[in-house]
Backbone as JSON Lines, residues from 0, in Angstrom:
{"i":0,"aa":"M","n":[36.24,108.27,-155.8],"ca":[35.45,109.21,-156.56],"c":[34.87,108.5,-157.77]}
{"i":1,"aa":"F","n":[33.62,108.81,-158.07],"ca":[32.97,108.17,-159.2],"c":[31.85,109.05,-159.72]}
{"i":2,"aa":"P","n":[31.53,108.95,-161.0],"ca":[30.47,109.77,-161.57],"c":[29.09,109.34,-161.08]}
{"i":3,"aa":"V","n":[28.32,110.32,-160.61],"ca":[26.94,110.12,-160.21],"c":[26.11,111.21,-160.87]}
{"i":4,"aa":"V","n":[25.0,110.83,-161.49],"ca":[24.1,111.79,-162.11],"c":[22.74,111.65,-161.46]}
{"i":5,"aa":"G","n":[22.15,112.78,-161.13],"ca":[20.83,112.75,-160.51],"c":[20.37,114.15,-160.16]}
{"i":6,"aa":"V","n":[19.31,114.21,-159.4],"ca":[18.71,115.48,-159.0],"c":[18.46,115.44,-157.49]}
{"i":7,"aa":"M","n":[18.8,116.56,-156.82],"ca":[18.5,116.67,-155.41],"c":[17.46,117.77,-155.22]}
{"i":8,"aa":"K","n":[16.38,117.42,-154.55],"ca":[15.35,118.4,-154.22],"c":[15.75,119.05,-152.9]}
{"i":9,"aa":"T","n":[16.08,120.34,-152.96],"ca":[16.64,121.0,-151.78],"c":[15.65,121.13,-150.63]}
{"i":10,"aa":"K","n":[14.37,121.21,-150.9],"ca":[13.4,121.34,-149.81],"c":[13.29,120.06,-148.99]}
{"i":11,"aa":"T","n":[13.33,118.91,-149.68],"ca":[13.18,117.63,-148.99],"c":[14.51,116.9,-148.81]}
{"i":12,"aa":"L","n":[15.56,117.38,-149.48],"ca":[16.89,116.75,-149.49],"c":[16.84,115.33,-150.07]}
{"i":13,"aa":"K","n":[15.84,115.07,-150.91],"ca":[15.73,113.76,-151.57],"c":[16.59,113.77,-152.83]}
{"i":14,"aa":"I","n":[17.36,112.71,-152.98],"ca":[18.23,112.56,-154.15],"c":[17.69,111.44,-155.03]}
{"i":15,"aa":"D","n":[17.49,111.75,-156.3],"ca":[17.09,110.74,-157.28],"c":[18.26,110.49,-158.22]}
{"i":16,"aa":"I","n":[18.9,109.34,-158.08],"ca":[20.05,108.97,-158.89],"c":[19.56,108.37,-160.21]}
{"i":17,"aa":"T","n":[20.07,108.89,-161.32],"ca":[19.71,108.35,-162.64],"c":[20.85,107.57,-163.27]}
{"i":18,"aa":"S","n":[22.07,107.78,-162.78],"ca":[23.23,107.08,-163.33],"c":[24.34,107.08,-162.29]}
{"i":19,"aa":"I","n":[25.0,105.94,-162.17],"ca":[26.15,105.83,-161.25],"c":[27.16,104.87,-161.89]}
{"i":20,"aa":"E","n":[28.43,105.27,-161.83],"ca":[29.49,104.48,-162.45],"c":[30.62,104.24,-161.44]}
{"i":21,"aa":"L","n":[31.29,103.13,-161.61],"ca":[32.48,102.8,-160.82],"c":[33.62,102.48,-161.77]}
{"i":22,"aa":"M","n":[34.84,102.71,-161.32],"ca":[36.0,102.39,-162.15],"c":[36.24,100.88,-162.13]}
{"i":23,"aa":"G","n":[36.19,100.29,-163.31],"ca":[36.49,98.87,-163.46],"c":[37.9,98.71,-164.01]}
{"i":24,"aa":"T","n":[38.29,97.51,-164.32],"ca":[39.64,97.27,-164.84],"c":[39.82,97.82,-166.25]}
{"i":25,"aa":"D","n":[38.71,97.98,-167.0],"ca":[38.79,98.49,-168.36],"c":[38.2,99.9,-168.5]}
{"i":26,"aa":"G","n":[38.03,100.59,-167.39],"ca":[37.46,101.94,-167.43],"c":[36.19,102.02,-166.62]}
{"i":27,"aa":"W","n":[35.42,103.1,-166.84],"ca":[34.2,103.31,-166.09],"c":[33.13,102.31,-166.48]}
{"i":28,"aa":"V","n":[32.45,101.76,-165.47],"ca":[31.39,100.77,-165.66],"c":[30.08,101.36,-165.15]}
{"i":29,"aa":"L","n":[29.08,101.45,-166.03],"ca":[27.77,101.95,-165.65],"c":[27.05,100.87,-164.85]}
{"i":30,"aa":"L","n":[26.6,101.23,-163.65],"ca":[25.9,100.28,-162.8],"c":[24.4,100.34,-163.06]}
{"i":31,"aa":"N","n":[23.75,99.22,-162.88],"ca":[22.29,99.15,-163.02],"c":[21.68,99.7,-161.74]}
{"i":32,"aa":"H","n":[21.24,100.97,-161.78],"ca":[20.76,101.61,-160.56],"c":[19.43,101.06,-160.07]}
{"i":33,"aa":"A","n":[18.87,100.08,-160.79],"ca":[17.63,99.43,-160.35],"c":[17.89,98.1,-159.65]}
{"i":34,"aa":"S","n":[19.15,97.63,-159.65],"ca":[19.45,96.35,-159.01],"c":[19.5,96.52,-157.49]}
{"i":35,"aa":"D","n":[19.21,95.45,-156.78],"ca":[19.17,95.49,-155.31],"c":[20.51,95.92,-154.71]}
{"i":36,"aa":"N","n":[21.62,95.41,-155.26],"ca":[22.94,95.75,-154.72],"c":[23.26,97.23,-154.92]}
{"i":37,"aa":"V","n":[22.91,97.76,-156.08],"ca":[23.2,99.17,-156.36],"c":[22.26,100.07,-155.55]}
{"i":38,"aa":"I","n":[21.02,99.66,-155.39],"ca":[20.09,100.41,-154.54],"c":[20.65,100.49,-153.11]}
{"i":39,"aa":"S","n":[21.18,99.38,-152.63],"ca":[21.79,99.35,-151.29],"c":[22.99,100.3,-151.23]}
{"i":40,"aa":"L","n":[23.83,100.29,-152.25],"ca":[24.98,101.18,-152.32],"c":[24.54,102.65,-152.31]}
{"i":41,"aa":"I","n":[23.53,102.98,-153.13],"ca":[23.03,104.35,-153.19],"c":[22.47,104.77,-151.83]}
{"i":42,"aa":"T","n":[21.76,103.87,-151.17],"ca":[21.21,104.16,-149.85],"c":[22.34,104.5,-148.87]}
{"i":43,"aa":"E","n":[23.42,103.74,-148.92],"ca":[24.56,103.99,-148.04],"c":[25.26,105.31,-148.38]}
{"i":44,"aa":"L","n":[25.29,105.66,-149.66],"ca":[26.0,106.86,-150.09],"c":[25.17,108.14,-149.94]}
{"i":45,"aa":"T","n":[23.86,108.02,-149.81],"ca":[22.98,109.19,-149.81],"c":[23.37,110.24,-148.77]}
{"i":46,"aa":"P","n":[23.64,109.89,-147.51],"ca":[24.03,110.94,-146.55],"c":[25.3,111.69,-146.98]}
{"i":47,"aa":"T","n":[26.28,110.98,-147.5],"ca":[27.52,111.61,-147.95],"c":[27.27,112.5,-149.16]}
{"i":48,"aa":"L","n":[26.47,112.02,-150.11],"ca":[26.14,112.82,-151.29],"c":[25.38,114.08,-150.9]}
{"i":49,"aa":"T","n":[24.43,113.96,-149.98],"ca":[23.64,115.1,-149.53],"c":[24.55,116.15,-148.88]}
{"i":50,"aa":"T","n":[25.43,115.72,-148.0],"ca":[26.36,116.64,-147.34],"c":[27.24,117.34,-148.36]}
{"i":51,"aa":"H","n":[27.75,116.61,-149.32],"ca":[28.61,117.16,-150.36],"c":[27.87,118.2,-151.2]}
{"i":52,"aa":"L","n":[26.66,117.85,-151.63],"ca":[25.89,118.76,-152.48],"c":[25.46,120.03,-151.73]}
{"i":53,"aa":"L","n":[25.09,119.87,-150.47],"ca":[24.73,121.05,-149.68],"c":[25.93,121.98,-149.47]}
{"i":54,"aa":"A","n":[27.1,121.41,-149.25],"ca":[28.32,122.23,-149.08],"c":[28.67,122.95,-150.37]}
{"i":55,"aa":"K","n":[28.46,122.29,-151.52],"ca":[28.77,122.9,-152.81],"c":[27.79,124.0,-153.17]}
{"i":56,"aa":"S","n":[26.58,123.94,-152.63],"ca":[25.55,124.92,-152.99],"c":[25.7,126.24,-152.25]}
{"i":57,"aa":"K","n":[26.58,126.28,-151.26],"ca":[26.76,127.51,-150.47],"c":[27.84,128.39,-151.05]}
């Protein structure tokens, strides 16, 4: 589990992530959501995030 901040457009199911953090050894670490590695991570997480948000909205 990790903090993710963003907006999901329910009509298109598009998620725009503005902030994502992971737990590091010294606490939460803010990731650079514009870096290639983090973009890849967000792409992989998008289906799971969409499913979670849709379930929470019901």
